[in-house]
Backbone bond lengths (Angstrom), bond angles and torsions (degrees), N, CA, C in turn:
res aa  C-N    CA-C-N  psi(-1)  N-CA   C-N-CA  omega(-1)  CA-C   N-CA-C  phi
1 X - - - 1.460 - - 1.540 110.80 -
2 X 1.349 114.80 -43.99 1.457 119.00 -179.09 1.533 110.83 -66.46
3 X 1.328 116.33 -36.49 1.460 121.46 178.46 1.526 110.92 -63.51
4 X 1.332 116.84 -36.82 1.468 121.44 178.77 1.531 110.99 -66.70
5 X 1.339 116.23 -39.19 1.470 119.83 178.05 1.526 110.55 -64.47
6 X 1.338 115.59 -41.57 1.468 119.16 178.45 1.521 111.03 -63.34
7 X 1.321 117.42 -38.89 1.459 121.00 179.39 1.534 110.69 -66.12
8 X 1.339 116.78 -42.61 1.469 120.53 177.79 1.525 110.76 -63.51
9 X 1.324 116.51 -40.10 1.459 120.67 178.87 1.529 110.38 -64.94
10 X 1.316 116.75 -40.83 1.453 121.03 177.87 1.524 111.11 -62.86
11 X 1.311 117.49 -43.24 1.465 121.41 178.95 1.525 110.43 -63.09
12 X 1.321 116.94 -43.49 1.474 120.37 178.71 1.528 110.75 -62.20
13 X 1.334 116.64 -44.32 1.464 119.76 -179.28 1.524 111.42 -65.11
14 X 1.315 117.35 -41.63 1.463 119.95 177.42 1.525 111.46 -63.16
15 X 1.332 116.48 -39.42 1.462 120.18 176.63 1.526 110.56 -61.83
16 X 1.329 117.60 -44.63 1.464 120.96 -179.54 1.529 111.35 -64.35
17 X 1.324 116.84 -39.55 1.464 120.16 178.42 1.522 110.19 -65.09
18 X 1.327 117.06 -45.45 1.463 121.12 178.41 1.529 111.04 -61.21
19 X 1.319 117.10 -43.80 1.459 122.02 179.12 1.532 110.61 -61.30
20 X 1.327 117.37 -41.88 1.464 121.34 179.07 1.520 111.32 -64.94
21 X 1.318 116.31 -43.01 1.469 120.04 178.74 1.527 109.96 -63.13
22 X 1.320 117.37 -42.06 1.467 120.28 177.78 1.524 111.47 -62.73
23 X 1.335 116.79 -39.01 1.470 119.73 177.92 1.523 111.50 -62.86
24 X 1.308 117.31 -29.86 1.462 120.03 178.82 1.522 111.69 -81.28
25 X 1.324 117.69 -36.62 1.460 121.03 -172.69 1.527 113.03 -84.23
26 X 1.316 118.50 -38.82 1.472 121.63 -174.55 1.524 112.69 -57.01
27 X 1.351 120.29 -46.68 1.473 117.94 178.49 1.525 113.01 -62.08
28 X 1.329 117.01 -35.07 1.465 119.34 -179.83 1.518 111.66 -67.55
29 X 1.332 116.96 -32.51 1.465 120.30 -179.31 1.524 112.79 -84.22
30 X 1.323 117.54 -33.30 1.462 120.12 -174.68 1.525 113.27 -90.70
31 X 1.301 118.46 -27.63 1.465 121.46 -177.61 1.521 110.02 -103.81
32 X 1.308 116.37 77.29 1.460 121.42 -179.62 1.528 110.19 -67.19
33 X 1.314 116.55 139.27 1.468 124.46 178.70 1.527 112.60 57.17
34 X 1.319 117.12 29.32 1.466 120.68 177.97 1.528 109.13 -79.80
35 X 1.307 115.73 149.68 1.456 121.67 178.80 1.520 107.73 -100.72
36 X 1.316 117.49 104.78 1.457 122.23 -179.09 1.526 109.41 -92.51
37 X 1.318 115.99 68.22 1.453 119.31 179.98 1.525 109.93 -91.15
38 X 1.309 115.48 161.17 1.455 120.99 -177.58 1.520 112.93 -79.63
39 X 1.310 114.98 170.48 1.459 121.48 -178.91 1.532 111.38 -65.85
40 X 1.333 116.95 -31.83 1.462 119.66 -179.74 1.527 111.38 -60.48
41 X 1.325 116.36 -45.26 1.472 120.16 -179.54 1.519 110.61 -67.10
42 X 1.325 116.74 -39.33 1.463 120.27 -179.13 1.528 110.90 -66.22
43 X 1.331 117.02 -41.49 1.465 120.77 179.91 1.520 110.27 -66.87
44 X 1.327 116.27 -38.89 1.466 119.66 178.11 1.515 112.16 -58.30
45 X 1.330 116.29 -41.24 1.467 120.11 178.09 1.530 111.30 -65.39
46 X 1.314 117.06 -42.15 1.470 120.92 -179.21 1.524 110.16 -65.65
47 X 1.316 117.20 -41.95 1.470 120.46 -179.41 1.524 110.27 -61.62
48 X 1.328 117.56 -44.39 1.471 118.89 179.65 1.519 111.71 -68.08
49 X 1.328 118.88 -26.91 1.466 120.63 175.69 1.522 110.57 -71.84
50 X 1.329 116.86 -39.10 1.462 121.02 -177.97 1.524 110.86 -75.44
51 X 1.343 116.41 -44.33 1.456 120.47 -177.25 1.527 108.09 -137.10
52 X 1.307 116.39 100.93 1.466 121.18 -176.72 1.525 111.99 -68.46
53 X 1.337 118.47 -20.91 1.464 122.38 -178.41 1.527 112.68 -91.16
54 X 1.309 117.98 8.84 1.465 120.97 -177.31 1.527 110.76 -65.12
55 X 1.354 115.13 133.63 1.460 121.26 175.34 1.528 107.73 -122.75
56 X 1.345 117.56 129.37 1.477 120.07 179.61 1.527 110.99 -61.61
57 X 1.311 116.19 152.17 1.465 121.90 179.95 1.520 111.80 -72.09
58 X 1.333 116.29 -33.27 1.456 120.05 -179.41 1.522 109.15 -152.00
59 X 1.300 115.03 167.75 1.463 119.27 177.09 1.533 108.40 -115.15
60 X 1.321 117.92 156.22 1.461 120.04 -178.80 1.530 111.62 -63.59
61 X 1.334 115.95 149.16 1.454 120.47 177.67 1.521 111.03 -71.29
62 X 1.341 116.41 -33.31 1.460 121.61 -178.68 1.515 109.38 -145.36
63 X 1.298 116.98 132.11 1.465 122.51 175.65 1.522 108.28 -103.79
64 X 1.329 118.66 127.70 1.463 119.12 175.47 1.530 110.15 -60.58
65 X 1.341 117.31 146.22 1.466 120.03 -176.61 1.519 114.46 -65.38
66 X 1.346 117.79 -23.22 1.463 118.93 179.46 1.521 109.38 -151.10
67 X 1.324 115.12 167.16 1.461 120.55 178.35 1.516 112.33 -65.69
68 X 1.343 116.89 -30.76 1.455 120.66 179.36 1.523 110.96 -66.30
69 X 1.329 117.10 -40.59 1.466 121.20 178.60 1.526 109.28 -65.77
70 X 1.318 116.36 -41.54 1.464 120.58 178.47 1.529 110.49 -61.22
71 X 1.324 116.76 -43.05 1.457 121.26 178.37 1.526 110.47 -65.01
72 X 1.333 117.23 -40.68 1.459 121.37 178.20 1.524 110.98 -60.80
73 X 1.318 116.86 -45.39 1.465 120.45 179.74 1.527 110.35 -64.08
74 X 1.315 117.31 -41.27 1.467 120.78 178.63 1.528 110.48 -63.57
75 X 1.345 117.19 -43.52 1.468 120.65 179.57 1.526 110.55 -65.31
76 X 1.318 117.36 -39.48 1.462 120.94 177.72 1.526 110.62 -63.00
77 X 1.322 116.64 -42.25 1.461 121.11 177.55 1.525 110.90 -61.37
78 X 1.319 116.84 -43.09 1.466 120.83 178.93 1.527 111.01 -65.48
79 X 1.335 117.32 -39.99 1.462 120.84 -179.63 1.524 111.16 -66.60
80 X 1.313 117.60 -42.36 1.464 120.86 178.21 1.526 110.02 -64.15
81 X 1.320 117.49 -42.75 1.460 120.48 178.12 1.514 112.27 -63.74
82 X 1.331 117.28 -43.65 1.464 120.71 178.26 1.526 110.72 -65.07
83 X 1.327 117.21 -38.62 1.460 120.55 177.24 1.509 111.86 -63.40
84 X 1.319 116.57 -42.10 1.462 120.64 178.80 1.527 110.96 -63.84
85 X 1.327 116.58 -45.57 1.466 120.03 179.94 1.527 110.76 -64.31
86 X 1.337 117.06 -43.11 1.462 120.46 177.75 1.517 111.92 -62.36
87 X 1.332 117.09 -42.60 1.469 120.81 177.50 1.521 110.51 -61.56
88 X 1.324 117.30 -44.01 1.464 121.39 -177.51 1.531 110.92 -63.16
89 X 1.336 116.78 -46.98 1.464 118.69 179.49 1.526 111.48 -67.47
90 X 1.323 117.61 -34.83 1.459 120.44 175.17 1.511 111.61 -64.72
91 X 1.318 116.26 -39.92 1.461 120.94 177.21 1.528 110.84 -62.88
92 X 1.321 116.68 -44.47 1.469 119.55 178.35 1.521 111.38 -62.16
93 X 1.324 117.04 -42.89 1.469 120.71 179.03 1.523 110.63 -64.01
94 X 1.328 117.06 -41.72 1.463 121.08 178.20 1.511 111.95 -62.23
95 X 1.318 116.45 -42.00 1.471 119.79 177.70 1.517 111.43 -65.02
96 X 1.333 115.86 -39.92 1.473 120.18 178.72 1.522 110.46 -63.52
97 X 1.341 117.06 -43.07 1.466 120.72 178.86 1.521 111.71 -67.84
98 X 1.348 117.30 -33.02 1.461 120.54 -179.61 1.522 111.42 -69.45
99 X 1.335 117.26 -29.66 1.478 120.91 179.90 1.507 112.15 -74.54
100 X 1.335 117.40 -18.34 1.469 120.43 -178.47 1.473 112.40 -73.85
């Protein structure tokens, strides 16, 4: 019985991994020459269209040397945050199981 549950869990996890990979690949294949820019750049364009005299309140302390470095830092930030959240929920589950 336990072996069957593990097999079902494995199938579900493989399905989720495949689904995630497809979600990443399909836009790259179907949207040729698409501009995958971030929300910050898009908002900046809209603000200048609405108010051409807009001046930012402050400027960044440090600008990354390239877009790739900026993307790397953003991905690292997301990975650290996801790791922290996963650790926290795992800790809560472990404590709950230990009380049983």
